Structure formats: structure tokens, C-alpha cells
Backbone bond lengths (Angstrom), bond angles and torsions (degrees), N, CA, C in turn:
res aa  C-N    CA-C-N  psi(-1)  N-CA   C-N-CA  omega(-1)  CA-C   N-CA-C  phi
1 M - - - 1.415 - - 1.511 106.34 -
2 E 1.301 113.16 159.42 1.527 119.45 175.25 1.526 103.37 -108.19
3 C 1.317 113.56 141.72 1.495 123.13 171.20 1.471 109.12 -124.77
4 V 1.308 116.53 128.11 1.427 125.21 179.98 1.570 104.51 -110.78
5 I 1.307 121.18 121.31 1.375 118.03 -173.22 1.653 108.27 -139.09
6 W 1.306 114.10 134.11 1.444 121.81 178.97 1.595 104.18 -106.69
7 R 1.210 118.02 137.77 1.518 119.89 165.95 1.555 109.63 -69.48
8 H 1.236 117.03 142.41 1.460 119.32 177.11 1.533 113.06 -62.79
9 P 1.324 117.51 165.73 1.428 120.39 179.82 1.591 108.63 -72.85
10 R 1.316 119.34 160.78 1.419 126.93 -177.05 1.640 104.12 -57.25
11 P 1.405 112.78 125.14 1.436 114.02 172.88 1.544 114.66 -79.40
12 R 1.323 118.48 152.96 1.471 120.08 174.97 1.434 109.87 -72.80
13 G 1.274 118.02 140.72 1.486 124.79 173.75 1.477 117.10 73.75
14 A 1.293 119.72 24.46 1.611 122.19 -175.84 1.483 104.10 -95.76
15 A 1.265 122.81 -25.55 1.526 121.83 -167.92 1.520 107.90 -50.48
16 G 1.335 113.63 127.90 1.452 123.80 170.86 1.515 112.85 72.20
17 R 1.369 118.90 14.01 1.447 120.81 -176.92 1.509 109.51 -123.03
18 C 1.328 114.95 151.54 1.524 122.82 176.19 1.552 103.84 -75.33
19 I 1.255 122.86 113.66 1.397 125.21 -179.55 1.506 113.76 -121.04
20 G 1.305 119.49 111.32 1.408 120.40 177.88 1.539 106.66 -122.62
21 S 1.358 117.96 -83.04 1.406 124.38 -177.59 1.455 109.99 -87.33
22 T 1.353 123.92 -8.85 1.419 123.13 178.74 1.448 112.15 -60.80
23 D 1.329 118.86 124.80 1.429 122.86 -170.82 1.526 112.42 -92.73
24 L 1.377 109.25 86.15 1.499 114.35 176.58 1.426 116.08 -90.25
25 P 1.280 122.62 149.34 1.494 126.12 -179.54 1.530 111.38 -81.71
26 V 1.276 120.22 165.13 1.475 125.42 175.27 1.569 105.28 -121.37
27 D 1.284 117.49 158.61 1.429 123.88 169.73 1.562 106.48 -57.92
28 P 1.360 114.24 126.36 1.500 113.14 177.70 1.451 118.81 -60.70
29 R 1.432 116.64 -28.26 1.447 118.88 174.67 1.515 112.15 -71.05
30 K 1.388 120.71 -28.47 1.449 118.94 178.08 1.520 108.66 -74.78
31 A 1.357 118.03 -36.31 1.474 121.78 176.46 1.504 110.55 -62.60
32 K 1.346 120.09 -41.32 1.397 126.15 -179.94 1.505 110.10 -65.10
33 R 1.380 113.27 -43.84 1.495 119.24 178.79 1.470 113.04 -59.00
34 L 1.404 117.19 -44.94 1.399 120.00 176.32 1.502 114.52 -68.39
35 A 1.270 118.56 -31.76 1.540 123.97 174.49 1.568 106.36 -62.59
36 H 1.245 116.02 -45.12 1.524 118.03 179.15 1.456 110.53 -58.11
37 R 1.432 118.69 -44.06 1.459 121.76 179.21 1.562 113.30 -60.80
38 V 1.349 110.56 -41.81 1.545 118.57 178.11 1.454 108.65 -62.83
39 R 1.257 121.25 -46.74 1.508 125.14 -172.26 1.645 104.60 -69.60
40 A 1.319 117.06 -42.28 1.469 116.44 179.48 1.480 110.43 -63.78
41 A 1.284 122.34 -37.68 1.502 123.43 -178.10 1.542 110.03 -70.30
42 A 1.325 112.79 -34.86 1.552 114.87 178.06 1.398 109.84 -73.79
43 R 1.340 125.86 -33.03 1.437 125.97 171.42 1.527 113.62 -61.39
44 R 1.399 115.70 -48.16 1.345 125.02 -175.41 1.557 110.62 -60.90
45 H 1.280 114.66 -43.25 1.528 122.71 -174.99 1.562 113.23 -96.03
46 G 1.294 121.08 -5.67 1.452 125.43 -178.10 1.454 113.77 67.12
47 W 1.332 117.65 35.29 1.465 121.99 176.08 1.453 114.53 -78.68
48 A 1.303 116.73 153.73 1.543 119.65 177.15 1.538 108.72 -64.44
49 R 1.275 106.80 154.41 1.504 115.34 -179.52 1.457 112.99 -88.10
50 R 1.310 120.45 66.06 1.525 125.66 -176.63 1.541 102.15 -139.66
51 I 1.280 114.67 129.83 1.441 128.15 179.09 1.457 110.08 -119.23
52 W 1.307 119.48 132.24 1.495 124.81 172.30 1.499 109.20 -104.08
53 T 1.272 122.16 136.45 1.498 127.06 171.57 1.510 110.25 -140.17
54 S 1.295 116.13 166.89 1.487 120.32 168.55 1.531 105.54 -76.89
55 R 1.277 115.72 -177.14 1.424 123.60 179.05 1.543 109.10 -88.42
56 L 1.306 120.92 -5.00 1.419 121.78 -177.44 1.498 112.84 -79.64
57 Q 1.320 119.81 138.01 1.436 123.57 -169.08 1.563 109.05 -54.32
58 R 1.244 121.24 -37.38 1.494 119.73 -171.21 1.452 111.79 -65.30
59 A 1.280 119.92 -20.73 1.514 125.53 171.22 1.500 115.33 -97.43
60 A 1.371 113.21 -48.44 1.432 123.10 -172.84 1.625 108.15 -63.53
61 A 1.289 116.67 -34.08 1.458 116.65 175.42 1.488 117.01 -55.47
62 V 1.261 120.81 -27.73 1.460 124.40 178.66 1.552 105.22 -76.94
63 G 1.336 110.83 -44.26 1.586 113.52 177.73 1.481 114.35 -57.89
64 A 1.371 111.85 -39.82 1.475 118.41 -178.00 1.544 106.23 -59.63
65 W 1.324 120.77 -46.17 1.459 120.50 176.58 1.479 114.16 -54.16
66 L 1.399 114.68 -49.22 1.466 119.05 -177.20 1.468 109.97 -65.38
67 R 1.299 120.07 -32.56 1.532 124.30 177.55 1.538 107.95 -61.74
68 R 1.349 117.09 -42.66 1.493 120.73 176.59 1.532 112.63 -57.33
69 W 1.310 114.88 -32.17 1.499 119.44 178.84 1.548 115.93 -95.82
70 G 1.369 111.32 21.68 1.516 117.67 167.17 1.567 111.64 93.64
71 W 1.278 119.67 12.52 1.449 122.54 -176.67 1.586 104.22 -90.40
72 Q 1.330 111.52 162.33 1.497 120.30 171.15 1.532 106.49 -90.62
73 H 1.308 117.80 121.29 1.489 122.30 176.92 1.501 107.75 -104.86
74 C 1.268 117.51 112.25 1.470 121.93 174.32 1.495 112.34 -103.72
75 R 1.333 121.10 134.73 1.399 125.60 177.77 1.563 109.41 -112.47
76 D 1.313 113.49 139.51 1.525 118.81 -179.74 1.575 104.38 -143.13
77 A 1.329 110.54 127.87 1.505 115.90 177.35 1.550 111.81 -63.70
78 R 1.251 118.12 -24.70 1.495 119.47 -177.78 1.514 114.41 -72.57
79 L 1.382 113.72 -8.73 1.524 120.40 174.73 1.514 111.69 -85.71
80 A 1.316 119.04 -3.53 1.455 120.00 -178.92 1.503 114.79 -66.58
81 E 1.297 117.41 163.45 1.511 124.65 175.39 1.511 106.82 -68.71
82 L 1.347 116.72 163.95 1.381 126.40 168.36 1.479 114.03 -43.04
83 D 1.403 116.96 128.29 1.459 121.44 179.44 1.586 107.39 -82.41
84 F 1.359 116.40 110.68 1.478 120.65 176.81 1.449 115.46 -92.02
85 A 1.416 119.42 5.08 1.423 125.19 173.02 1.488 110.63 50.84
86 A 1.312 115.96 -119.16 1.519 122.20 -175.71 1.504 113.95 -59.41
87 W 1.307 117.66 -29.93 1.472 124.65 177.68 1.595 112.12 -69.46
88 D 1.325 113.06 -31.06 1.450 119.15 -166.11 1.543 109.87 -58.12
89 G 1.264 117.38 129.16 1.450 128.37 176.42 1.501 111.15 82.66
90 R 1.264 120.25 -4.45 1.441 120.49 178.33 1.642 112.04 -87.94
91 S 1.314 116.70 153.31 1.388 119.80 -178.87 1.531 108.49 -67.85
92 W 1.276 114.72 143.60 1.505 118.37 177.45 1.468 111.30 -59.64
93 S 1.213 119.00 -36.10 1.521 121.84 -179.91 1.529 110.34 -71.23
94 G 1.315 119.56 -17.53 1.446 121.20 177.04 1.499 113.01 -93.21
95 I 1.315 117.19 2.52 1.508 118.50 177.03 1.561 102.09 -103.33
96 G 1.325 113.54 128.41 1.444 119.64 -173.19 1.592 112.14 -59.68
97 A 1.396 110.50 140.71 1.494 114.31 176.20 1.494 116.81 -58.89
98 D 1.294 113.35 -27.46 1.539 114.65 177.84 1.516 112.12 -78.25
99 E 1.399 119.70 -22.66 1.450 123.04 170.97 1.607 111.07 -69.26
100 V 1.374 113.03 -47.44 1.398 115.96 176.02 1.501 115.85 -62.02
101 Q 1.341 116.87 -36.92 1.426 122.43 177.69 1.569 110.52 -62.99
102 A 1.329 111.50 -40.16 1.538 111.07 178.49 1.501 113.75 -63.04
103 W 1.323 115.22 -38.06 1.457 116.36 172.49 1.540 112.85 -59.81
104 C 1.337 116.93 -46.47 1.454 123.48 -175.82 1.580 106.40 -62.35
105 D 1.379 118.34 -37.82 1.367 119.72 -179.48 1.528 117.11 -68.40
106 R 1.288 115.14 -27.34 1.456 120.84 179.88 1.596 107.58 -129.44
107 F 1.260 118.02 53.18 1.449 127.52 -163.11 1.586 110.96 -53.78
108 A 1.336 116.75 -48.14 1.377 118.47 -176.15 1.515 113.64 -73.02
109 D 1.293 122.09 -27.18 1.375 125.99 -166.50 1.622 116.54 -115.37
110 H 1.374 113.50 -19.55 1.490 120.48 -179.40 1.566 106.44 -67.51
111 T 1.401 111.53 146.14 1.506 115.85 174.89 1.521 104.21 -107.68
112 P 1.333 121.12 98.02 1.402 125.09 -179.91 1.547 110.81 -58.80
113 G 1.317 115.06 124.81 1.424 121.66 179.96 1.499 110.64 66.40
114 G 1.269 117.84 17.68 1.499 120.58 -179.10 1.442 115.14 76.04
115 G 1.357 118.78 16.82 1.361 125.02 176.12 1.529 118.91 -88.87
116 E 1.299 116.20 -112.82 1.454 119.77 -174.88 1.519 109.42 -121.15
117 S 1.323 111.85 142.45 1.540 116.01 -178.84 1.553 107.50 -84.58
118 L 1.274 113.60 164.98 1.508 119.41 175.18 1.511 111.51 -62.14
119 R 1.290 114.32 -38.72 1.527 119.23 177.05 1.559 110.15 -59.26
120 Q 1.304 116.30 -40.00 1.431 120.07 176.90 1.567 114.14 -65.07
121 L 1.376 111.80 -40.24 1.465 115.64 174.78 1.522 109.51 -61.40
122 F 1.286 122.86 -41.67 1.412 124.39 -178.47 1.566 107.33 -64.89
123 G 1.286 117.99 -40.50 1.409 117.52 174.88 1.578 117.47 -61.24
124 R 1.340 110.21 -38.19 1.476 117.63 -178.84 1.533 107.49 -71.77
125 C 1.274 122.13 -34.42 1.488 128.75 -179.28 1.572 103.75 -68.20
126 E 1.292 113.87 -50.06 1.534 117.33 -176.02 1.539 109.59 -60.95
127 A 1.296 118.57 -45.53 1.454 125.11 -179.58 1.585 111.37 -56.77
128 F 1.308 116.20 -42.86 1.429 123.42 173.08 1.462 111.17 -56.85
129 L 1.297 112.74 -56.63 1.547 118.70 -173.63 1.458 107.43 -65.52
130 R 1.233 128.58 -40.05 1.422 129.88 179.15 1.536 113.52 -61.35
131 E 1.328 112.57 -36.71 1.525 118.97 177.48 1.491 111.90 -74.29
132 H 1.362 120.97 -30.65 1.446 124.25 -169.98 1.547 110.61 -115.82
133 G 1.339 114.13 16.28 1.520 118.13 -176.23 1.449 113.78 -62.03
134 D 1.372 119.77 -24.80 1.346 118.94 -178.53 1.543 115.30 -73.48
135 A 1.387 118.84 -19.85 1.444 123.58 178.77 1.505 107.07 -85.00
136 T 1.217 117.89 106.17 1.526 118.45 -179.75 1.539 108.47 -133.27
137 P 1.374 118.84 129.36 1.416 120.89 -3.37 1.514 111.84 -74.84
138 L 1.312 113.40 158.00 1.432 120.83 175.81 1.557 105.48 -94.92
139 L 1.257 117.86 118.53 1.526 122.20 -177.55 1.582 106.90 -98.46
140 I 1.402 116.35 127.57 1.419 122.76 -173.23 1.522 106.39 -140.91
141 V 1.347 115.39 138.41 1.490 124.41 164.30 1.587 103.51 -99.21
142 G 1.265 122.93 114.77 1.431 123.02 -170.40 1.463 117.71 -133.88
143 H 1.285 117.63 -168.57 1.437 125.92 -176.08 1.573 111.24 -114.07
144 A 1.338 112.25 155.21 1.472 117.87 -172.41 1.522 116.27 -58.54
145 G 1.381 117.35 -36.66 1.395 120.80 176.78 1.513 112.25 -65.55
146 W 1.329 118.18 -41.12 1.367 125.06 179.42 1.507 108.50 -65.17
147 I 1.346 121.69 -47.25 1.428 123.96 -179.94 1.439 111.25 -61.77
148 N 1.348 121.18 -43.27 1.475 122.52 179.81 1.542 109.85 -66.12
149 T 1.341 117.92 -37.50 1.447 121.34 173.18 1.583 113.31 -57.62
150 L 1.365 114.68 -46.36 1.361 120.50 179.07 1.555 109.11 -65.89
151 A 1.232 120.20 -34.71 1.472 119.38 175.56 1.499 113.68 -65.13
152 F 1.313 118.51 -38.27 1.454 125.00 173.07 1.604 107.07 -60.14
153 M 1.268 115.43 -56.28 1.462 119.02 -172.01 1.493 112.87 -65.76
154 S 1.340 118.63 -34.67 1.525 117.48 179.57 1.476 109.89 -77.13
155 A 1.369 119.16 -17.44 1.436 117.62 172.99 1.558 111.07 -89.14
156 G 1.340 116.78 5.42 1.432 116.22 -179.69 1.534 114.91 73.06
157 R 1.325 116.41 15.39 1.516 121.25 179.80 1.453 109.97 -91.03
158 P 1.281 117.51 148.31 1.491 125.65 -179.63 1.618 106.36 -79.90
159 V 1.334 111.91 171.99 1.419 116.59 172.78 1.463 114.14 -56.87
160 P 1.321 121.13 123.96 1.453 115.49 178.81 1.502 118.70 -63.75
161 E 1.318 117.60 140.97 1.392 126.08 -174.05 1.564 108.82 -89.88
162 R 1.311 116.95 -25.88 1.457 120.38 -176.41 1.517 107.69 -116.07
163 A 1.370 118.64 139.40 1.349 126.21 173.07 1.496 117.22 -55.62
164 S 1.302 114.37 -32.61 1.566 118.20 176.40 1.463 116.09 -72.33
165 D 1.325 117.48 -2.13 1.449 121.11 174.59 1.465 114.02 -97.28
166 W 1.363 115.09 -1.53 1.386 122.66 -175.60 1.609 105.31 -90.55
167 P 1.340 116.36 128.57 1.474 120.06 -177.33 1.524 112.19 -74.99
168 A 1.382 111.70 157.83 1.459 114.80 171.37 1.528 113.40 -64.07
169 P 1.310 120.33 150.99 1.486 119.88 -179.53 1.457 114.16 -62.32
170 P 1.262 120.73 147.00 1.389 121.91 171.26 1.520 114.96 -68.77
171 G 1.367 120.04 152.01 1.399 117.36 -173.17 1.522 113.37 -66.19
172 Y 1.341 115.53 160.96 1.477 119.80 177.84 1.604 110.44 -57.91
173 G 1.330 114.39 128.79 1.507 114.63 177.24 1.588 111.27 83.81
174 A 1.343 116.12 -3.09 1.528 117.99 -178.82 1.514 109.33 -66.15
175 L 1.284 115.23 145.54 1.461 125.19 177.42 1.459 107.78 -102.00
176 R 1.416 118.28 131.97 1.429 124.91 174.44 1.528 106.70 -133.99
177 R 1.393 113.00 140.51 1.431 118.87 176.31 1.486 109.76 -118.88
178 F 1.341 119.45 141.73 1.439 121.60 -172.12 1.571 102.72 -138.45
179 R 1.330 116.35 150.05 1.467 122.92 159.82 1.479 109.92 -112.88
180 W 1.338 116.04 134.95 1.390 119.66 -173.07 1.573 111.18 -135.10
181 A 1.226 118.39 134.82 1.451 121.76 172.20 1.506 110.25 -127.54
182 A 1.235 118.20 137.59 1.482 121.25 -174.97 1.406 113.71 -54.83
183 A 1.331 119.74 -33.79 1.524 121.58 175.42 1.468 115.90 -67.65
184 S 1.389 118.57 -22.74 1.381 122.46 178.20 1.542 116.40 -83.68
185 S 1.311 115.61 -7.46 1.460 120.82 174.32 1.443 115.66 -65.12
186 G 1.354 115.92 138.83 1.483 120.44 179.50 1.421 116.42 -85.34
């Protein structure tokens, strides 16, 4: 299957903070601008007018614009960013260095802030893709962790064990395209 995914617009109030499930808004103009880009790409390539997003505002706001223009907007909780639980919304400088190091030491399986491990995110991503694999391409407005997870999965790479193997997040509004087959998943 092919998955076409745009990272959501820059959320308001995220700078310097650990943001996973914290539901931050985006500038409506930026959401509309990204929705225009999604719509233009769909027209150019003849893609179905269906967009998937998480329930978080920073992604769902783009879907809401597309819905206004006649698209089907589907929301799925499995498309959310990694859940950082007690860390979520806190400043990175306010999270103890020893806590961050514990995550880095067991990168794949540690649950930062008591939330969700990276391995669990991979499982959530794979479950979503398996369920919707017949819709190709699958159009998504998503989150950086989800996009990086999909990059690993589409390359047939396992969950990274070291934090140094995790890539930098894609830019806000960046478009990434992946091909994924269930058998290629790690």
C-alpha cells in the first residue's frame, strides 16, 4: 500500500515543551494553507477525497477544512503522537536528565513519563495500516513520531533500540510518501 502523509502545521505553544497528546491549537490560516496543499495534490494525482487525522487539533484542523470542501474526514486515535503521560506538556528543561537518560537507555521499551513506549507506537501504527491497507493511497495529516515510525516500518527496519537511531522530525507541513507491506514490518 502507499501512504501519503503530511505533518500537521506548527501548533501554538509547543516551543520547548514535550508535546505528545497535549491538544494544542494551530493557526487556522496555517491549517487552511495545508488543506489547500493536500487538496491540490489529490487533484493532481487523482486521489480519493478522504483524509485521515488523529483527534488532536493540530492535525484535525486540516481535516476540518477539507471536510468543508466536500472531503470525508476520518479521525482515528491510533494516529496520535506518542503518549508521554506525565511528561506531556511539560518543558523539556523541567524533565529530569536522569528520566530522559532512562528513556535513552531503553529507547524501544521505556515508557517516557509513564506513557507509551516506542514499541507500542509501532504496534499502533501497524494496526492502523493493516486495517486500512485496502485504501491506497492512504492520505493522512499526522504527527512526527508517527511519520518516523512509518519510515522505519516501510524500510523493513525494527523498532530502534538506541535514541541516536531515531531521525529528526520532519518539518511542519512536510509531505512524505511511503510504501508499506505487512510482511516488511519489523
